[in-house]
N, C-alpha and C positions, 0 to 999 in steps of 0.2 A: 744933136749937132747936125749941121748940114755938111755932107761929104761931097767930094768931087772925084772925077776920074772914072775909069771903067768899072761899073758896079757888077758884082757877081750875080748871076741869076739865082733866085730863091729855090731851095729844095724844100721838101716837106719839113725837114729839120736842118738847121744850120749850126755848125760848130766852129769854134775859133780856138787857135793855139797861140799862146803868148810866147814869143821868141825874140830876145833882144828888145828893141824899141817898137816892134811891130806886132800886129795881130794877123795871123795867117788863116785862110780858109780856102775851100774849094767851091767853085760855082759852075754854072751852066749845066742844064739837064742833059745836053748832048755832049758828054765828055767831062773830064775832071780838070778844069782850068784852075791854075794856082793864082790866088789873089792875096794881097796883103794891104793893110791900111796902117798909116801912121796916126795913132790916136791924138797926137798933139796938133797935127795940121788937118786931119780929116781927109787926106788925099789917098785914094785907092790906086794901086798898081796891079797890072796883070803881068805876071812873070812869064818868061819863055824858057822852060827847061831845056838843057842842052840836047837831050835825046828825044825830044818830042814835046809838043805843047800840051796835048790833051790825050787822055785815054778815051777812045770812042765808046759810044753806047749810051743807054738811058739808065739813070741811076735814081734811087729813091732811098730816103732815110739813111743818109751817110753818117757814120760815127767816126770820129777821129781819135787816135791814140798818139802819144808823144813820149819819147824817151830822152829828150834833151837835144837830140840831133836830127832825128827823122820824125816825120808825121806818117802815121799808118792809117790807111783807109779801110774801114770795115763797111762794106756796102752791100746793097742788093741790086742786081741788074734785073730790071723788071720787064724789059722788052727783048724779044729775040731769045737767045740762049739763056736758060735758067740754070744756074749753078746750085745744086742741092746741098752742098756742104762747103764750109768755109776752109777749103784747102789752100787757096791761093789768095794773097792779099797784095795790095799795092803800097809802096812807101815812097815818100818824097824826101830826099836829103836836102835840107835847107841850105847848108853851107856849099854843097857841091852843085846845087840847082839842077838836080837830076832825079829822074824816076827810076824805081827798081820794082821788079815783079818777084815776089818771094813765095816759095813753096813751103808750107808748114808741114809739121809731122804730127800724125794722129796719136792718140792715147792708146798704147798697145795693151793696156790692162782694162780697157773698157769695151763692151760689146759693140758700141758705135764709136769709132775712133775720132770722128769729127762732129762738131755740133751742126745740126740742121741750119740752113740759112734761114734768116728771119728778119723781120722789121720791128721797129718800136721796142727794142730791147734796152736793157740797162747796161752801161759800161762804166767801169771804175778802174783806177790805177792802184797798184801796190808795189812797193820796192822789196825785192828779195834781200833778206838780211845778210846772206852769205855771199852771193854773187854781186850784190848791189845793182843787179839788172832790174828793169821795169817789167812788170807783168800787167796784163789787162785781164779784167774779170767780166765776162759776159753772162748775163742772167735774164731769164724771162723772155719776153718778146712773143711775136705771133707770126704765123704764115698759113695761108689757106684756111682761115677760120680756126686754126689750132693755136692755143695759147700755152706757152711753156712755163715750167717751174724749175728747170735745171740751172746749174751754175757751172760755167767752164772758165778755165784759166789758160791764157796764152803767154808764154815767155817771149818777150820781144828780143831776148838775147839768143835763145836756142831755137825759137819758133816752134816750140813743143806745146801741143794742146794737152790739158789734163782735165778730165771730168771730175769735179769735186763732189758729185752726188755720192760716190762710193765712200767718201769720208764723212758722210752725214750732212754735208752742206747742201741744202735745198731750200728753195723759197717756200714759205708757209702756205702759199697758194699760187696757182698759175696767174701771172699778171703781165701786163704790157703797158706801154706809154707812161712810164714812171721815171723818177730820177734815182740814181745810185751814186754813192761816193764812199771812199775809204779813208779812214783816219790814218794818221802817221803811225799809230800803234797797231794797225792791221785789222781794224774792225770795219765791216761794210754796213752802210745804212741804206735802206730802201724806203722811199716815201712816195705816197700818192699812187696814181696809176688807175688802170681799169681792169676789171675782172669779168668773167663770163657768168651770167646768171642762168637759171634753168631754162629760160625761154631763148637762150643763145644770144641774148642781147648783152652788150657791154655796159657795165655800170661803174661809175667812178667811186673810188675809195680814197680815204684820207688817212690811212694807217701808216705808222712808222715802224719798220722792222730793223733788226740788226743781227749780225752774226760775225763771229771771229773767223778770219781767214788764215790765221796762224795762232800758235799757242801763245796766249797772253802772258805778260809778266805778272808776278805775284802782286805787285802794287796795283795793277789794273783790276785784278780779281778782287782785291780788298776794297777798291773804290766802288766797284759794282755792288758789293755786299753792303757797303755803307749806304748807297743810294736806295737799295732795296729795303733795308730795315729801318732807315731813318727818312721817312717820306716828307718830313718838314724842312729839308735842307733849303729849298728855294724860298722859305720864309725868313731865313737867316740872312743877316748882312755879312759882308766879307769879314768884318771885325769879329762878328759872332762865331764864324767858322774858324777863324784863326785861334780864338779862345778855346775851341774844341780840340785844337792840336792838328788840324788838317793842313797839309803842305800847300804852298801857294800854287803849285801846278794844278791841283785839283780844285782849289777855290776859284781860280780863273777859268776853269773849263766848264763851269756850270752854265746851263741854258735857263734864263729867267723870263 
């Protein structure tokens, strides 16, 4: 579609948040300008937050998080001052049209309380079942030729970081430039990306990995067992699976 209005400048990666009838994003490599587009009309708007239009600086590989009210900016400042840990993040309140600077709390039970700053990492969302608050999960990524395999969780409610490595959650290999997503049941999937070979060159992979970020329900454990021991499921029609006694939830969840 052809769009109109003030276009945001392209970053290395661009992310969009769906809120109401608009898609929101940030643009301009010199500052974090707030933009939104109406997908029905294709018209862009550049918003003017009450407490300042932009955050100054040069940014790269911005990733966005969203809890239903605020957009959180996980970024790398690549010129001038280099922040080595993700201690401070920016958030934009959509309804208040206002920026906030948030100080996060490190993991007190981990040798390194905050994750190293990085680019080309994976980011996924998961809702805490008790508090109903949104958590983001950061994994992998790279910085200064180092590629990471660790997994970190940040509560957007308490702003507390937790390193999940000590619970056994770690990527099967150090990887960057991939996609990550979390299911409603709490399982994170990682697909694609690039890994470092012995010659220090990056090589593309097309693997799909998954890990549970919380204790799964018994029904989910049983469904995984069925898929493991009955490899011919994808050759069955829906009617054939119903005849086997499988619930409709799992029949409709198949990837074919």
